[in-house]
GUDRENTI-592870 format. One line per 4 residues: their letters; for each residue x, y, z of C-alpha. Coordinates in pm, whole numbers. Layout:
<sites>
A) X/Y/Z ~ ...
</sites>
This chain:
<sites>
MTVP) 3037/5084/-373 ~ 2802/5005/-85 ~ 2795/4640/14 ~ 2447/4517/110
SPRR) 2411/4384/462 ~ 2355/4008/504 ~ 1988/4070/588 ~ 1941/4288/277
RFLQ) 2113/4026/58 ~ 1878/3760/197 ~ 1570/3970/128 ~ 1690/4054/-224
TSAA) 1758/3687/-300 ~ 1420/3583/-158 ~ 1240/3845/-365 ~ 1417/3728/-679
LTAG) 1324/3365/-615 ~ 962/3456/-552 ~ 943/3675/-865 ~ 1091/3389/-1067
GVFS) 823/3148/-949 ~ 1047/2956/-708 ~ 887/2909/-370 ~ 1109/2951/-67
PWVQ) 984/2799/258 ~ 1160/3079/445 ~ 943/3347/287 ~ 592/3389/426
AATP) 341/3664/370 ~ 296/3883/674 ~ -14/3826/882 ~ -252/4119/832
DPIR) -254/4346/1137 ~ -534/4361/1211 ~ -710/4079/1028 ~ -1031/4238/897
VGVT) -1320/3992/920 ~ -1661/4076/770 ~ -1973/3943/941 ~ -2343/4008/923
TGPH) -2507/4157/1230 ~ -2672/3911/1467 ~ -2532/3567/1560 ~ -2228/3591/1331
EQIF) -2123/3920/1488 ~ -2194/3802/1843 ~ -2001/3478/1800 ~ -1704/3643/1634
AVVK) -1660/3867/1936 ~ -1574/3547/2125 ~ -1359/3416/1839 ~ -1166/3743/1841
RVAE) -1083/3698/2208 ~ -973/3336/2158 ~ -762/3419/1851 ~ -574/3695/2030
RDHG) -518/3490/2344 ~ -417/3160/2179 ~ -251/3275/1856 ~ -165/3641/1901
LKIR) -391/3742/1610 ~ -529/4094/1606 ~ -881/4096/1458 ~ -1109/4381/1357
VVSF) -1470/4274/1306 ~ -1654/4465/1030 ~ -2035/4436/1038 ~ -2271/4433/739
NDYV) -2649/4438/710 ~ -2675/4242/385 ~ -2542/3929/215 ~ -2384/4099/-89
QPNA) -2120/4335/45 ~ -1912/4093/260 ~ -1801/3891/-46 ~ -1754/4200/-264
ALDA) -1539/4360/5 ~ -1336/4042/55 ~ -1269/3997/-316 ~ -1169/4364/-347
GDLD) -918/4332/-62 ~ -1109/4551/183 ~ -1145/4246/409 ~ -911/3956/482
ANSF) -1186/3706/563 ~ -1559/3688/617 ~ -1790/3469/821 ~ -2156/3482/725
QHRP) -2245/3233/450 ~ -2293/2865/376 ~ -2111/2684/95 ~ -2396/2694/-162
FLAA) -2423/3071/-116 ~ -2047/3110/-167 ~ -2067/2889/-477 ~ -2344/3109/-617
AIRA) -2145/3427/-552 ~ -1833/3287/-717 ~ -2036/3172/-1015 ~ -2213/3505/-1056
RNYR) -1921/3742/-988 ~ -1610/3536/-1070 ~ -1480/3594/-719 ~ -1155/3420/-632
LVGF) -1265/3307/-288 ~ -1253/2980/-98 ~ -1431/2855/215 ~ -1278/2686/518
GKTW) -1412/2501/818 ~ -1764/2497/951 ~ -1902/2747/1199 ~ -2273/2709/1274
VGPI) -2598/2615/1112 ~ -2933/2783/1157 ~ -3237/2625/992 ~ -3438/2850/763
GLYS) -3805/2866/857 ~ -4141/2976/720 ~ -4316/3228/945 ~ -4660/3385/943
KRYR) -4846/3644/1147 ~ -5178/3534/995 ~ -5170/3156/1027 ~ -5057/2935/1311
RLAD) -5017/2612/1114 ~ -4889/2526/770 ~ -5217/2349/698 ~ -5401/2680/746
LPAG) -5209/2848/464 ~ -5478/2910/197 ~ -5468/2847/-175 ~ -5317/3145/-352
AQVA) -5122/3252/-44 ~ -4849/3509/-100 ~ -4517/3374/26 ~ -4201/3586/48
IPND) -3868/3415/-17 ~ -3505/3541/-28 ~ -3406/3689/-363 ~ -3052/3547/-369
PSNG) -3011/3225/-572 ~ -2885/2991/-301 ~ -3127/3085/-23 ~ -3417/3124/-264
GRVL) -3345/2777/-398 ~ -3309/2652/-42 ~ -3662/2768/37 ~ -3803/2609/-276
LLLQ) -3653/2277/-166 ~ -3814/2327/174 ~ -4153/2395/14 ~ -4111/2085/-198
QAGL) -4026/1879/109 ~ -4353/1995/264 ~ -4546/1894/-48 ~ -4644/2250/-138
IRLK) -4466/2253/-476 ~ -4276/2015/-702 ~ -3945/2093/-871 ~ -3778/1941/-1173
TGID) -3497/1695/-1103 ~ -3128/1781/-1107 ~ -3123/2046/-834 ~ -2798/2015/-636
PVAG) -2708/2313/-415 ~ -2370/2166/-322 ~ -2273/2163/-690 ~ -2411/2513/-737
VFAT) -2731/2412/-918 ~ -3005/2613/-750 ~ -3378/2594/-796 ~ -3564/2899/-924
RLDI) -3932/2967/-972 ~ -3886/2854/-1333 ~ -3803/2506/-1202 ~ -4144/2461/-1039
TDNP) -4332/2189/-1226 ~ -4635/2171/-1000 ~ -4789/2428/-766 ~ -5122/2273/-660
RQLR) -5205/2543/-406 ~ -5111/2823/-647 ~ -4872/2987/-403 ~ -4765/3333/-515
LVEI) -4392/3361/-450 ~ -4244/3707/-398 ~ -3866/3755/-393 ~ -3738/4004/-134
DAPQ) -3395/4101/1 ~ -3319/3867/290 ~ -3280/4143/556 ~ -3628/4277/468
LPRS) -3811/3947/505 ~ -3906/3990/874 ~ -4068/4324/789 ~ -4262/4164/506
LDDV) -4463/3954/753 ~ -4715/4239/786 ~ -4782/4232/411 ~ -4766/3866/305
DAAA) -4927/3544/421 ~ -4591/3386/508 ~ -4220/3457/471 ~ -3917/3229/468
INAD) -3649/3386/689 ~ -3288/3289/754 ~ -3199/3207/1113 ~ -2979/3515/1173
FANK) -3241/3762/1051 ~ -3515/3572/1235 ~ -3311/3593/1553 ~ -3267/3969/1516
AGLN) -3643/4005/1467 ~ -3712/3815/1790 ~ -3832/3501/1612 ~ -3741/3156/1737
PVRD) -3734/2899/1453 ~ -3839/2610/1676 ~ -4114/2801/1855 ~ -4246/3043/1592
SILL) -4211/2884/1248 ~ -4490/2697/1073 ~ -4236/2504/862 ~ -3873/2442/954
EDRD) -3579/2312/756 ~ -3403/1994/864 ~ -3079/2083/1041 ~ -2885/1815/853
GPYA) -2781/1941/512 ~ -2525/2142/315 ~ -2607/2473/481 ~ -2347/2498/757
CLIA) -2179/2840/751 ~ -1804/2877/699 ~ -1513/3120/693 ~ -1409/3250/351
VREK) -1079/3404/236 ~ -920/3496/-96 ~ -762/3211/-290 ~ -417/3367/-257
DKDE) -441/3347/122 ~ -573/2994/153 ~ -238/2845/263 ~ -147/3119/508
RWVQ) -97/3012/867 ~ -324/3284/1003 ~ -617/3134/809 ~ -566/2800/984
QLVQ) -536/2978/1318 ~ -854/3174/1254 ~ -1049/2855/1186 ~ -891/2685/1488
SYQT) -991/2979/1707 ~ -1351/2942/1593 ~ -1369/2566/1632 ~ -1294/2564/2004
EEVR) -1494/2435/2298 ~ -1517/2790/2431 ~ -1693/2910/2116 ~ -1909/2598/2101
QFIL) -2035/2653/2455 ~ -2107/3020/2385 ~ -2322/2926/2084 ~ -2514/2662/2279
KEFN) -2582/2889/2577 ~ -2644/3216/2392 ~ -2882/3087/2127 ~ -3057/2806/2312
GVVI) -3052/2562/2022 ~ -3178/2807/1759 ~ -2827/2836/1622 ~ -2616/2521/1664
PAF) -2241/2456/1623 ~ -2146/2277/1303 ~ -1804/2163/1426
</sites>
């Protein structure tokens, strides 16, 4: 009979304890090598190139950045196990995705915030927007609801009470109780909103897509969201990984002075650190 080596006996015992539901502090899941992080192109991708360098230097983490051109695939890929983390969304958006798709994902830390703005090629001021104007808004629940709150803040529409994006209660067009200027709202995929400016009177565009289109929220928008709010972006992972050390290290690598200074210098206040 072959006698197992001490190392093999330890691994067999550890596996048995884990299978039986007993947690052993000596057993830790291996850090993915590389850690696959999904980002959307633009600021998220640019910033994570710096985070990648910091994480490897300070924590020995190997990171592969995977870029996406939409807001749907990064969460689908993370939930399916094709990614280990993603960095592209704010908490209300994550809450909406979990609610709609039953994803088992959680968010950690804060990365940056970019105010959503209303842009127009036809009108230079919000006051010039005519009655019956066609306004394009994002077609995802959280960002669409975010824009409706912005329009309400500007006095363009009125919504029913009870809207709470932090709790996952998002406004829709059905929640509009008053639309005195008869704005015609058109829902469009967020990446296509900059292109829609040639066809509509105004479009509400997220900061990352505005940046890629050469638009500066402070300089070019006719209506701009307040930077204080629940819309700071974060890093998301699967629930099963939430206690892994590499997740903490990934967040720590992002929330460094080096990354903060890169954001401030690269984006000139259009995108601002949220940590």
